[in-house]
N, C-alpha and C positions, 0 to 999 in steps of 0.2 A: 627216785623223784620224791621231793618233799611236798606235802599237802600245803596248799595255800592257807595262809592264816585265817582267812575268812571261812574256811571249811574245816578247820582243825578245832575239834571240840575242846581241846585243852586250853584254848585262848578264850574260853567262855566261863562264866557268864560275862556278858558285855552290858554295860549300863550307861544311860545318860540321865542326869537329874538337872532340872531347872528349879532350884529351891525357891525362887522368888515366886513362881506360879504354882509350886508343889506338883510338879510334873515329874514322873518316874517311869522311865522306859527300860526294858530288859529284853534281851535276846539270850537264850540259854538252852543248853541241851539237857538240862535237869527238869525234873517235874515242877510244874507251876504251883505255887502256894496261895490259895484263895484267902486264907485268913491273913497272911502276911500283906497281900494287896489291900484288904480292907484296913488293916491296922495302919498302913502307910498313909492312907487318904483321910483317916478318921480325924474329925475336928468337932470341938465344942460347939461351933457355929452351924454345924451340918444338921439339918432336919432329915436329910436323906442320903443314904449311901447305897449305890446300886452296884452289883457284881454280875458279870457275865463270864461264863466259862464255855468256850467252844470245845466240844469233846469229839473224839474220833468214834464214829458210828460204824456198825458192823456191815452195813450195805451201801451201795451207791448204784442207783438206777436198777435195782433188783439183782445187782451182782454182789456176792459175798466179799467183803473187804477183810484182809488180813491185818493190815496196818497202813498208816499214813507216814510219810517222811518229808520233812521241810528242809529248804535251804534258803539262804538270804545273801544279800550283799550289804553287810552291816553299815558302811559309810552312808550309802543311799537310803537305807531302811531307816536309820536313826533321823536322818534329815526329814524325811516324809513323815514318820510318826511324831516328831516333834512339832512340825507344822500342824498336823491334825489335833494334837493336844492343845497347843497354844490357841488355835482358832476355837476350839471347844470351850476352853476356860474363858475366852472373851465373849463368845456368843452366848453361853448358858450361865456365866457367872459361876463357874465351878470353884470349889474350894480346894480341890485336889483331883489328880487323875493318875492311874497306873495303867500302862499298856505292857503287857509281857507276852512274848511269843516264844514258843518252844521250837527248836530245831532238832534235826535228826529224827530218828524213829519215834513215832507216837503211837503206842498200842491202842487197841480198842478200849473205850471208856475213859481214857486219859485226856487231860486238857492239852490242847495246842495253843489256845490264846486265852488270856485273862484280861478283862477290862474292869476297872473299878473307878467309879466317879463319885465325888462328894459334892453336895449342894445344899444351899439353904432350904429348898423345897423340892418335893418329890417329882413334880412335873419336870422341872429342869434336868433333874438327874436322870429320869427315864428317858427323855428326849436325847440328852447327850450321849448316854450309853449306847443307844441304838445307833445314833449317827456316827459315833466314833467307830463301832464295829464295822459298819458299811464302808466308811471311808478307808479303814485298814485293809479290808478285803478288795477295795477297788484300787487303791494306790500304792500300798506298801510293796517293796521289792522283796516279796517273799513267795516262793514257789513250792508247790505241794505235788508230791508223787504219791498216787494212790496205788497200793499194792494189793492185788486181789487173790483170793484163795486159790484160784485156777492158775496162778503164776503169772498172769498178765499184770501190766502196770501202765499208768498214764500219768504224765506230768500235766499240771494245770496251774494257771495263775490262781491266786486266792479267789478271785471273782470270775465266774463264767458269764458269758453272754448268750442271750437266746437269739433267735433268727432275726429279730429286729434290732439287735445290738444292745439291748438293755441288759444291765447286770442281774444275774439271778443268783440266789444262795447256792453255795456248793457244799 
């Protein structure tokens, strides 16, 4: 049985670029490159470049984590990420944005998501970076499997909900 293309690491990285809005999206099984993300959005008109790296931590709710593993459905994921990026460019006047997400196994201390935004002023860049992250966690068709040291594992959407249905950081 052949692996479906959307799960086959040899069909990655997959990218989507909107040059007119300086939007750059990537899904990859390779390590994420923070400097490359910053270089991509750098602009002489930018007074602020904000970078966020979401990394695998070694515990979740006091359980030791061995590693994380991510999977996605690229067609839907790119549509969602592009909408998030376009909305952020319009709302915050961004000069550029990178959203990159790693798939497959992501060991402890390695990045699973990179978000870089460029804006004329720091306030817009800070707000946009955090908003883009939260929207990616809430909406992107990316699923996370936490693999614990004790051998247990749990699948999660990128964003978890509390008892009241509010999204909480995972």
